[in-house]
N, C-alpha and C positions, 0 to 999 in steps of 0.2 A: 271612659273620657275621650271625648274625639281629641283633646290637646296631646294625651299620652297617644293615641293609635296612631296619630297621623306621626308624633315621632319615633313611634316603635317601626314603623313602613321604614321611615325614611333612614332609624337609624340599620337596620336588617340589609335595606340594599345596601348602605355604604359599609357595613360587614362585610359584606359579600365581596364588594371590588377590593376592600384593603385585605380579607385574606387570601386572596388570588394573587394581591400583589406580595401581601409576606409570602407565600407558599412560592412562588418564583424567585424570590429572592434569597429564601434561605437555602432554595436549591442550591443557590450559584454561591454562595458565600459555604457552604457545606463542604462543595468539593474544593474550595480554595484554603479550607481550615480555619474560615473567618468565625466571628463571634457576633452574632446578632442580637442587637439591643430587643428586652419585650416590648409586646405590644401592648395596649388596654384596648379590651373590646368586651364593653357591658352593651347588652339592650336596651336599657331606659336613655333618656336624655343626658348627655355628659357635656358639664359648664368648665370653666376656670374661669379666674380672676387672674385683671391682667392689670396688675399695679404701676410696672414700668412702662410707660408710652415710646419709652425711647429702644427698645429692643429689637434687634434686627429678622429678615423674613424667616431666616432660621427658626426661631420659636414659634411662629405660626403655621409651619411646616411640620415639626413635631406636634403643634397639636391636632390637624389635620389627619397625619398619621396614625394617632392613636384613639381619631374619630369623636372629638370633639366639635360639637352641635353648636354651641353658643361660646361666646365670649364675655366677661364684663372688665369691660377696657375704664381706665383711670382718665381722665383728663380734667386739667383745668381752663385748659385756653384752647377753644373748639377753632380749629384752624385746618390748612389742606390735609396737614399729616393725617386729621380725622376722617376725611373723605376717603383717602388712599388706603387707610385701614379697611375701613367698612369696606372701600369694593374688593379690596383683596382677599378679605375673610367672606364677604358674599360670593365670592366667586368659586369660594368651596362651598357652598352651601352653609354656612356659616355664619348666625346672626351674632350681633354686635347690640352689647348695652351698655350704655354709659355708666360707668359706675362712681360712684362719689359718695363722701359723707363726711360729716365732724361731730361730735361730741356735742359741740357750743351751741348747735342749731335748736336743740332742745330749749334752749331756753333765752336763743334768739331767733326766731325761726325767718326772718325776713332775709337774714343773709343767703341762709337758700332758696330763698325765693329769687334772691336777685342772681342767685347762680342758674335756676332757674328758666329764667328768661330768656337767658345766655343761648342754654341747650333749645329752647321753643325756636328760637331767632335763627340757630344751625340747622333745626330740623326743617324749617318753612324754606330756608336758602340753600339746602343743600338736594342731590338728587341720590345721592348715597347717604341714609339716614340710619340711627340707631334705631335698633327694636324698642326698646323702652328704657325705663330708669332704674335701676341698681343699685338701693340707697343702703350704704353702712354705717347706721349711725348708731354707736353703741355709749348707750347710756353710763355702763359701767365704767368708761374711762374719766368719766367726772370724777376729779379730784376730793371733792365731798362726798362720793355715791355712797359710803356705808353709813355716813352720817344723815343722809339724804335718801335712802334709798327710795323708799314708797313715794314721793313727792316727786321725785327724779323720774320715776318708772312711771307714773299717771302722767306725768308732764311730755313723756317721752309715747306714750299711746297719742295723747291729746293731738302733737304734732303729726302723728303719722294719719292719724284720721282726718285733718285738716286739710292735711298735702293731698293724699288720695279723693278727699270727696272733691276737693276746690279745681281737680283736672281729672275729671275723670275719662278725656278721651288718652291718657297718658298710662301707659303701663307702668305701675309699679312695683319692683323687684324690693325686698324686705330681709335683710342679715340678723338673724337673730341666735341669741346665744341657748343653750338646749336647757340651761337651769331655770329660766323664766318663768315659775311658776308662784311668784308671788299674788295675793288675791287683793285685786283692786276696783273699786268700785267708779265705774265712768259712764256716763250717759244712762242713767239708771241703771245699768246693771252692776253684777257683782259677780267676776270671775276670776282665774288664773290670766295672767298678762297677757301670756303668749297666743292664747285665746283670742284676743281682741285684736290681734297684731296679724293672725293669719285673716282673720274675717277682714281687717282693710286691706289688706295687702293684694295684689294680684295672683303674687307667687311669694311662698316662704321660704327661707334657705336656712336651714340650723347648723349651725357652726359645732354641729358633733364630734368633733374632733377627739377623736381616739385611734389607737394604731391594731385594731383588729375590727372584725365584719361585726364580732357579737357586740363587743361594748360599743360603736359606731351607732347599730341598731339599739342597744337597751337605755343610752341615753337621751335617744328622740323618740325614743315609743312611744310617750305620750300627746308627741305633736301629731306625729303620724298620724298615728288613731283620729284624733280630732279633725283635721285638715280635711281626712278620708270623709267623714263625717258631715262635712259642709262642703264638700265638692270641689275642693282649692288645693291647685298642685303644689308640691312641697318637692323640696331636694334636701339631700343629706351631704353636709361637707366636711370635706377632708381635709390634714393640714400635712403640710411637706417642709415649713420654715422650720427652720432653728429654734425649736422651743423643748419644753417638757418632754422627756421622752415618751412617756404614756400618752400624751394626746398627739403626738406627730410622727409622720413615717419615715424624718430624717435620719433617725438614727438605721431605718431598715434600706429595702433596696426597691427597685421598681418593680422587680420581680414579687417581690414577697406581697407588696402594696395591691398591685394589680389581683394576685391570687386573694387577698381579701377581699377588695373591693367585687369582683365577678362572684363571690357568697351570699352577698348582701339580698340578693333576690328572692334566695334561697331560705331568708330567713322571715320572711312576710310575705303575703300574696296584697300586701296595699301597694300602690301605685306611689312611685317616687323615681326622681332624679337623681343624678350624682353632680359634685361640685367639687372640683381640689384646686385649692391655696396652697400657692399661686403659681402662675407658667414659671416662672425663670429656677424657682427652689425644684418644683415638680421635674424638669429637665435635668438640673444636676446633680439628682439621686444616682447613685450607683446603680448599673443594672441589674446586678446579680450579689 
């Protein structure tokens, strides 16, 4: 696929430059007895969720030094700060997507459309613009999800269908949990919920939050295979926040997480990107 071929070439070039810098820096530090922080170097597209838009430039530098290609940047008030951040990231050849999402939009979609109007206005009046919309709408956050599971998942699919078909010129990413395999009937079709969502999104991000390469791949296997069959880009998500040990690398180190992520491509010949949740807790992981 051209999407992945282009990003592979860009990643190779960036990795080469980073490798040269790392080699030079490592030599200097070793001569002084210093301790070098590990660097992430994977060949596929690498993204990161950026939930706190107040973070200083050191976080962007950290992301760039670890080969990040794209950032999912949360904001609810479009401002000059957004333009400045996008300009800075673009200067490093890093794309920025608008990160947003509320589970309440499933039942009250007009609230989302009101936010989208602000996004469209920003895009139309800015030289430095977002590359698309990254939706993090999670139906399982609804307080009555267990009692109304099938209904809410069906409404979620309907919401995503209406959004993506109403605005075909906007690129929509979608975050989904790895367990969304409920059988749903929608628009005359009956199949697993995740298949509808992969069909309707431009790109899908699986919240495959586990703390080893094998487990990450195993929980997302079905979504990976389906996205490949319909020629849709897909990303495997990993967690670094303070969550239950089995779902996060928070209790481990950068070095351990990087070694696991570098194993992912050896587990499958399918194409996929990798995304890390989220920039602040990632940077704060211990190095070794």
